[in-house]
Every structure is written in C-alpha cells, then in structure tokens.
N, C-alpha and C positions, 0 to 999 in steps of 0.2 A: 135249219137247213136253210138253204136261199138257191136263189135259179144260178148262183155260181158255184153253186156243189154240183149242181145239176150239169152244168157245162163242162166239168169237170172230169166228172162222171163218160159222157159222151163224148170226149176227147182221148180217154183213157178205153173206152171202147172201140175208136176207130185205130187206136194204135193195134190193140188185140185182133182187131178185125183185118187189119194190114197183115200181122204177124200169119195169122192162119189162115188166108189168103194166098200168102207166098207159101207157107207149108205144103197146103190143099194143091197148089199145082207143081208142086216139084217134089213132092213124097207120094206116091205111090199108095204106102202102106198108110199115112194119115189119111188121106183122102176116102181110104176103104170104113178107115174104122172111125174118123170122126165125122162124117159129111153130114150129119143130122144135128150137131154141134154147131158145126160152123152155120147153117142154117137157120136155128137158133139164132146165134149170134146176131144176122142181121137184123132181125125182127126188134132186138132189144132198144134200140135209140128210140124207134118209135112208140113202145109200152113206156118208155121213162117219160117222155114227153106227157104222155095222155096223165100219168100218175104225175108232172109235174101240173097241171092243168089243175087237175081233181084236188089236190092239194093248195094249189091258192084260191078254187072255189070256197073252199071248206076253212079256208083263212090258217091254215097250218105251216105254210108257205108265204112271206112278205111277197109281196108285188111290186 
C-alpha cells in the first residue's frame, strides 16, 4: 500500500459522502435511521491520514 492507494480511498470516501449527504438532505427516512453513520463517515478521511502517517513513520508505507 502506498500514498496513491490512500488517495484513492479518500476519493472513494468523498464520492460516498456526497451520495449520503444527498440522501440525508432529500430522504427523511434515511436521515432518521442513518445519521450516526453519516457523521462517522465524515471523520474517516482524518483517521486515514493519521494511519497513513503512522505507517510511514513505521516504514510500512513508502514515503
């Protein structure tokens, strides 16, 4: 795994977040039952960057 893989993950998460934001705004049922998951999804990119940095520090991911 390298930086490109992390960038692809973040890009996919962005697409997923856009879709869930749209559903959240347009569908009350989705909003009612999935709001915690939508909130958790927003935090994932920050955690991925931290994990990537940690793996670089551990020399598991090339810099």
